[in-house]
Residue frames relative to the residue before (quaternion, step in Angstrom):
aa qw qx qy qz dx dy dz
M 1.0000 0.0000 0.0000 0.0000 0.00 0.00 0.00
P 0.4619 -0.6673 0.4795 0.3339 3.62 -0.84 0.67
P 0.4828 -0.6921 0.4560 0.2829 3.57 -0.94 0.95
T 0.3868 -0.6954 0.5632 0.2228 3.55 -1.20 0.72
S 0.6945 -0.4314 0.3648 0.4456 3.53 -1.34 -0.02
Q 0.6074 0.5291 -0.3511 0.4773 3.64 1.15 -0.63
H 0.6219 0.5140 -0.3491 0.4766 3.64 0.95 -0.71
H 0.6860 0.4893 -0.2991 0.4478 3.58 0.78 -0.89
A 0.6396 0.5105 -0.3192 0.4779 3.56 0.96 -0.76
A 0.6605 0.4800 -0.3298 0.4739 3.63 0.87 -0.75
E 0.6516 0.5240 -0.3203 0.4453 3.53 0.97 -0.85
R 0.6383 0.5190 -0.3107 0.4761 3.64 0.98 -0.87
T 0.6845 0.4973 -0.2987 0.4415 3.57 0.83 -0.92
F 0.6895 0.4632 -0.2891 0.4759 3.53 0.93 -0.90
L 0.6621 0.4704 -0.3421 0.4726 3.67 0.92 -0.64
A 0.6005 0.5201 -0.3708 0.4811 3.63 1.05 -0.51
L 0.6194 0.5424 -0.3405 0.4541 3.60 0.98 -0.74
L 0.6428 0.5155 -0.3128 0.4724 3.58 0.94 -0.92
E 0.6878 0.4967 -0.2748 0.4525 3.53 0.83 -1.13
D 0.6820 0.4827 -0.3192 0.4472 3.65 0.84 -0.79
N 0.7405 0.3591 -0.2298 0.5195 3.58 1.19 -0.33
D 0.4865 -0.7100 0.4023 0.3122 3.53 1.26 0.48
L 0.3867 0.7035 -0.4787 0.3554 3.56 0.99 0.94
P 0.5478 -0.6364 0.4130 0.3526 3.59 -0.96 0.71
R 0.5323 -0.6016 0.5125 0.3034 3.50 -1.33 0.68
P 0.5534 -0.5849 0.4597 0.3745 3.59 -1.12 0.52
D 0.5438 -0.5841 0.4984 0.3387 3.54 -1.37 0.44
A 0.8105 0.0062 0.0268 0.5851 3.60 1.03 -0.75
V 0.1547 -0.7447 0.6379 0.1208 3.52 -1.29 0.42
E 0.0999 -0.7838 0.6127 0.0180 3.55 -0.93 0.99
Y 0.2410 -0.7508 0.5968 0.1485 3.54 -1.20 0.58
D 0.1252 -0.7466 0.6508 0.0581 3.50 -0.94 1.01
E 0.7641 -0.3858 0.2404 0.4577 3.57 -1.21 0.18
A 0.8260 0.1289 0.0103 0.5487 3.48 0.84 -1.17
S 0.7634 0.3121 -0.2175 0.5221 3.62 1.07 0.47
V 0.2961 -0.6738 0.6363 0.2311 3.49 -1.44 0.23
V 0.1527 -0.7915 0.5889 0.0575 3.64 -0.92 0.98
F 0.1375 -0.7766 0.6129 0.0479 3.48 -0.83 1.07
L 0.1124 -0.8283 0.5489 0.0032 3.60 -0.81 1.04
W 0.0907 -0.7249 0.6806 0.0555 3.49 -1.11 0.91
H 0.3231 -0.7961 0.4775 0.1838 3.60 -0.26 1.28
E 0.7029 0.4822 -0.3137 0.4184 3.63 0.67 -0.98
K 0.7140 0.4369 -0.2366 0.4933 3.54 1.01 -0.97
K 0.2751 -0.7709 0.5142 0.2563 3.60 1.25 -0.30
L 0.3837 0.6882 -0.4774 0.3889 3.49 0.90 1.18
V 0.0454 -0.7706 0.6356 -0.0078 3.55 -1.12 0.89
V 0.0556 -0.7621 0.6443 0.0314 3.53 -1.00 0.89
V 0.1207 -0.8004 0.5869 0.0194 3.55 -0.76 1.11
I 0.1351 -0.7664 0.6232 0.0767 3.51 -0.81 1.05
D 0.3055 -0.7730 0.5413 0.1273 3.51 -0.68 1.27
L 0.2260 -0.8135 0.5248 0.1083 3.66 -0.66 0.98
D 0.3686 0.7672 -0.4644 0.2449 3.57 1.26 0.07
E 0.7280 0.4359 -0.2439 0.4695 3.55 0.88 -0.92
E 0.5075 -0.6238 0.5079 0.3089 3.56 -1.15 0.72
P 0.4789 -0.6567 0.4796 0.3307 3.67 -0.84 0.76
T 0.4849 -0.6372 0.5151 0.3058 3.55 -1.20 0.60
Q 0.6659 -0.4892 0.3732 0.4220 3.56 -1.29 0.37
R 0.6386 0.5060 -0.3360 0.4726 3.66 0.95 -0.71
Q 0.6667 0.4837 -0.3276 0.4628 3.61 0.86 -0.72
R 0.6094 0.5353 -0.3400 0.4760 3.61 1.06 -0.72
A 0.6852 0.4963 -0.2824 0.4523 3.57 0.87 -1.00
T 0.6326 0.4954 -0.3257 0.4983 3.64 1.01 -0.75
A 0.6585 0.4841 -0.3325 0.4706 3.64 0.75 -0.83
A 0.6572 0.5253 -0.3080 0.4441 3.61 0.86 -0.88
A 0.6624 0.5032 -0.2867 0.4753 3.54 1.01 -0.85
R 0.6569 0.5030 -0.3177 0.4632 3.56 1.00 -0.67
D 0.6791 0.5199 -0.2730 0.4404 3.57 1.17 -0.77
R 0.5477 0.6253 -0.3841 0.4019 3.56 1.30 -0.34
P 0.4715 -0.6525 0.4971 0.3236 3.60 -0.95 0.74
S 0.4942 -0.6733 0.4555 0.3080 3.54 -1.07 0.67
């Protein structure tokens, strides 16, 4: 399925979290209807972000701040 703006926002936020904590980027990212799936093949690790819930005001503000050019 083609990713929506909500998928892209969740992906950006999660990748920023990894980068901010010096953690490795995933090997692959997949988009399901209501989730974003991050895969690390060698570690056999999967992280699923469920998009069903509406983001909180704080989450929206944090995402907006990260999206602003420096």
